[in-house]
N, C-alpha and C positions, 0 to 999 in steps of 0.2 A: 501497498500498500501503500498501500498503501504500500511517499508517493511523496505528499512534504513532499516550485518544485524543487524546483528539486529534481529535476526526471535524472537516470541513471548515464552514466559513460555507455555511450556505444549508441542508444533510441537514436531513431529517425525523428524526420523533419514528417508534422502531427499529418496522420493522414484515416478518413476514414473508413470501416470497414464495416456492410451489411454482410453479412455470411447466414450459409448454415450450416446448422451446427451437427454435421456427422456423425462429428466426432468429438471425444472427449478428454481422451488422454488421460493418466496420473495427477499426482494432485502437484501441476507443475504450473501450481499458477505464484507470477513476480513480486516480489514485493511492493510495500505499498507506495516504492519510491520508483516502481516501473512501467512502464507506459507499454502501449500496446499498437501499433499499423495495421495500415490494409492497406484497400485503393484509395486512389486520387478524393481529397479532400472534395476536387471540385464536382468529380459526377454527381447522376442524379440517385435517388441506392433506388439498388434492382433485387429489392428483399426475399429471402428465398429464408425457410421459416426449421426450427428443429420441434418433430407434433408428437403427440404421442397416440398408440392410433385411439379414434377413437369408437366410444364402447356407449351402445346407446341411445336413444334420441336424445338428441340435440345438437343445436352447432356449434360449432367448436368454436371454443375462443380465445380468440389470436393476445397475446404478454409482448406486446412491444420494448422491447428492452434496453437500456443505454448505458454505456458503460466507461468508463475512459483505457482500458485493458482489458485480455478475454478473460479474466480470472472470473469474474460471475456469467454471463455467456455460458463458457466453460462447467456450469453446472450445474445448465440444464438437464444435458442431455443425463444425467447420474440424477437428477428430483424425476425425470421422465421415466429413470427403468424402475427407480422405486415408487412409484405410482404408476402402474400404468391400467390403473382405469380413470388417470387424469382425463380430461375430455379441452384437450388445451397445447397449443400449435407457440414458439417463441420466434418474432422476431427481431432479431439485434443490429445497436449502432453502435458501434466502438471507432471510439476517433479519441486519437493521444495528446493526453494536457501540453505538450509538447507546444512551445511559441504558445500557449494558449489558446491554442483550438479549441477543448471542450466545453468551458462557461457557455461561450455567445453560441457558440452549434446549440447543448441543453436550454441557456435558456429564449432563441427561437420557436426549438420548440413549443416549447410547453407552454410561451405564449399562443401560438397559432394553436391552439390547443387542436379538437379534429380526430378522426379513428387514428390521426398520427401519429397524434401527441406520446410521452413514452406514458407508460402503465408505468413501471416500474423502473429506477432512477438510481444511479449507486453517485457521492461526492467522498473526497478523500477529506484527507484531515485537516490540509490549506485549506481548503476554502470551503467545506461544512456546511459552515454557518450563516455563509448565504443562503445558503437551502432550508436551514428549521432555526434558526432562528432573527435571517437579515431580508436582505431586497426582493429577494427567493422565493419566500418561507411562506408563502401563500398557496400555494399551487400544493404545496405536499399533501397531503390523508395525513388523519392522527392516527398512533394504532388503534387506535380506543378505539377507534369505527370501524375501523377494517377488522375488528372482537378480538384485539391482538390486548390482552389488557394489563396495567399491572401486575395482578400477579399474576401472570406466563413467566413475565420481568424477573420479575423475587421469583420464582421458583427453581430459573433460570439458572440463577449466581450469577446478574450479568453484573461487572465491575461499574462500580456507577458511575465513573467517568466518564465512561462512554457510557448513560443515559443524556449525564449533563448535558451532551456536545449533541444529541442527536434529540434533546429537547427544548422545545421554542421559549419564549421568554414569558408566555403565560401557567409552563409546565407542561403543554403538552405531546407525548412521545414522539415524533417523526419520520425516526428512522437510529436505527441499528445498524453495526456490526455483525459477521462473524468472525474476527480477526479482534485479537489481544493483543493493545503491543504494550504497555505498561515494559516502563526500563526494568536489566538490570544492568548489571559492573562485569561482565567479559572478558578471564583473567586466566595468563599462560604459567598450568598448574606448575611450570621448574623453574618461574622462575617467580611463583613462593615462595616457593620449597626453604631453593636459599637466601632468598633477602629476609622471608618474615620464617622460615620454619617449619611452616605448614603450606600444606593446600587445600584444606580443611575452607567448604566456603564461612561457615560458621565464625572460622579465623577470623580469611580474610576482609565479612565483613565489620565487622567490629578497626581491622588497619587502615580499609578505603574511607571510612561514613560513625555513624553520623554527619554531616557537616561536611563542610571545605578542608576547614580547620586540618582535620584527623586526617583528610584527604592528603593534603600538600603537606602533613609530615612525611607522609609514605611516599610522598613523590619523593625525599627526602635521604631516605631511605635506597629506594632505590637507586638513587643517580648516585648512592656513595655505589652502588655495584656495580657500574654499566647501563644501567636500566634509566628507559626516559619508560612513564605512569602510563600517557596515552599519546598519539597516535598527532594528533594538531587541535587546534581551541577545538574548534566545531565537534569534538566526542565531550566536548561541556558542555556544550552551548546548548543542546535539547532536555538535559536533564535540566540546564537553570529556567531553559525559554517555561519547561510546562512543569517550572513546582513555583513559580512566583507566583504572588498575593492577587494580582491584578492581570488586565491584558494591557496590548496596545491603544487599546482605546481609550476612555471614563469620560464618562460626560460630552460624550464628540468631537474630543479631541486627545489629541498625543501625549499618551501620559506614560513615561520612564521608569516603568518598577524598581523598587531599590535593588531584586537582585539581580533583573534583566543590564539595568547599571553597572551593578559588580563586577558585571562579564571583564569589559574592558580592563578591568585589574587583573584579576584574575587570569585574563588569555596574556596578561604582562609577565606575570609569574610564571606563568609556564611557558613562555620562551625568551627571556633574561635569565631563570634561572635552567637555561636547558636540557626539563622536564618533560616534554617531546620534541619531536623531530619535524615539528612548522609545516604538520599536509595541509591539507587543502582534502576535506573527503573527496568520494568519489572520484578523486585522482588515482594514476600512478601511482604512487606515490606509499597515498593511503594502503589499498591495496596490498606492496609491497612491505608493509607495516605488518598485516594480519600472515602470514607469508617469514614473520623470522627476516624478512633479506633486505629491510631498512637501515637506514645512519647507524641508530644504535637501534638492539632489539627494544621492543614496547609490552610492558606488563598487557594493556584492556585497551576494552572499550565499551561504551559506556550503549549497551539501544534495547532492544525486544529479540521478540522471539527470532524472527523474519531474520532480523539481520544479523544472524549466528546462521541459518538455512541457506537465503537466498544469498544475501553477499558473499559471507566472509567464506561458506560453504566450495565455493567456487573459487577460493585463492586461499588456505590457510595450505594447500601442499603439505611443504616438511610439517607443519605441525600440527595435523589435524592428531586431534585425540593431544592436546596436550591443552584444551579448556577446560575451565569449568566459569560454574555462573556464580553469581549472591544477588544477593540482595544491593541495591544501591547506594551513593553518598547521600542521593535524596530519590524522593521516589518521581514519577515521571513517566510518562507515556511518549511518544515516537511513533509517528502513524497509525495510519488505520481506512478504512472503509464503508461508510457506511451507507444501508441498502432506504431509499424512501420511495414511495408511490401516489401514484399525482392523484387527490382527491374528486377528479373527478370516474377514478375509477367506483364512486362510491356509487354512485347513479344509477351502472344496473350490477342486479345482484346474480349475473353469475359472475360478468367479472372481479366484483369485490372478493365474493369467494375464491377466485382465479388467482387473482391475486395475494393476498392475503395466506392461503392455504400455500403458498410458494415464497415470503418469506417470515412466514412463520417454520417454515423448514427449512430456513437458512441461516434466521438469527435468532430463534427460539426452543427451536425441536431437541429436546436432554437425548432421544432417545439410538440407539445403535446404528440405525434409520437413517439419519439426519443428519446436517448437512455438517455439521460441522465435531460428530462423530467421526466423521471416516479422515475430514483434514486434517486432526489431533494426533490422531494416528497415519494416517499415508496408509487409504488405505482409499481410494476415490474410483483406486483403477481395483477392481479384485484380483488377485494374484497373483497382485506387483506392491514393492515395497514403495513408495515414493514419500513425499515430506512429510514432516510431521509443524506440526502450527500453534504454538498459542491460542486459543480462540477465545470468543466472549464471556462462552457457559462454565465458570468455573467447578460445573456438574460435570460438565465434559466432560472438561481434564481432571477431576479427582477421581475417573473411572477408566481412563487412558494412561496410552503408557508414553511419555515425553523423553525414553536414555532416546540418547543419538551420539551419537560414534564420536560423532565431533571434541565433545563434551565427556568424550572417555565413559563416556554410559552411561553419562550421572543425569536422572531424569528432571528435569528441567521444569514440568510441572513444578514443582513443589517449588524453586525458586518464583514462577513466573502469577503462583494465583497467590501471592500477597503481593508480587511485586505491582501488578494490576490494580487490586484492591488500594496503593498506599500514592495510585493514584487519578490526579486532577485535571479537573474537563471546565474547568469556571475560570482557564483564562486565554480565550482565546479570541480571537475574531474574525469577522469571515474579509478583513485586511494583510494575516500574519505571512499570508503570501508573498509581496508583495515591499514589506514591512521587518517583516526578518532578514530578506537578501539586503535590505539596504545598512540593515543596523550591522549587519557578519564585514560587509565589507568598508568601514567605517571602524571598525574594531581592530581589523586589519590594520590600516592606515595605521591607526593608533600606535599599534605594537609596533607594527614594521620602522614608525619613525617619522614616520611621513608625516605626521598631522600632534598638536599635544591633543590632550585629550579633550581641554577646551573644545579645540574647532571641530576633534569628528562628531560632538556630538551635537554642534549648531550644522555644521552640514547637512546629519542625522535627519534635524527638525527641515530643514528645509528641505529639501531632499522628499520630505513623506507630502510636506506641502507642495510641492509642485506634481509630483506623480500622480495626490492624489488627490489634493487639494482641505486638505487638514493639517488645520491650525494648532499647537505647544501648545498645552494651560500657561 
């Protein structure tokens, strides 16, 4: 997802794909930072569909599904396999978030309405609040109006941060995810043993936190042995960003939360003391630190399960199996994808029921034939072990096997269930994608010595005003 952009390296330019979902593959979803691409965006859609066998009487219900990767569209085949009596077909449109293509296209389609309007659509963490609380929230149905009430959410053990992000300002739930993206600290076992005398997650948790003072104390111990604690300042940014008390906008004006402002100082401390390799996330140098081939060996990374499974897994090479996870310095989340339904589906009972059943299967079904059980256990494709991932339901994770080779067989769910519970979803705004990039760019200008602290903040405020028309407090 998730996702955030925050697009991953190697993603092509934004393209539109309206496709037949004849094949689902295993749990091969890309993380919340990935994008999918297909045909040319300028071409008119020529939709094919993935269909369930029609059983009984009644016209087949068509669900128009929009997403920015093929992750959710690929789920529909598994849904149809597990719901053979469903009298439904899916028509899917996938538009990559590259160059900001997805949101304008989705907004136009929602506003146009009619039979081709999205019935179900996805939004990622970087812009989901626009669709649950912001400018486009009026298009989304309340889950309660689909028959998906709060008790189902409680019974599934959905992390509160995900519920908060998916709820409107008046508390109506409009979107939920299938992933859970609470963050952990992912560290090298061999380095932990050398520097701290143990690789036990409980012991390392106490070394790197709680709080940044303990984190930097650990950084000094690691430096004395020739190690960096993280690869770059981006590795601590997501923990800082999503543990702040307030978001970027308060009462309509740009607000710099003290914890986010402190990122200037923490980033400079990392650089001035050589506690990191000064990499930028999603670059080759960052990946090199995962494989142990960077300028100095790096102890750890902050991130959710998707960072382990979809990013590190392809990069670790000789360090595979030498990693473990523990609870982080501060609770946070990073990324994720929320699923919303168009409020117009409630006008037709057949479509309402079909949409509600699919949305429930993805976001709230805790059974062993629900999407999240397959997702958590890597069993989307029968007879083939796919990628395991942290899911929205703690109930599902409690009965799933989260052991992965990259972590030396550690059950990552033991860490990610509390990590998800400790994350907060009350510090996002619909402008985060733009503002975060501006902020991080100015922080790097400051730590590189190109600007002093005050000028970096001044430039940041002016850029926000110029690009978004938002004044500072």
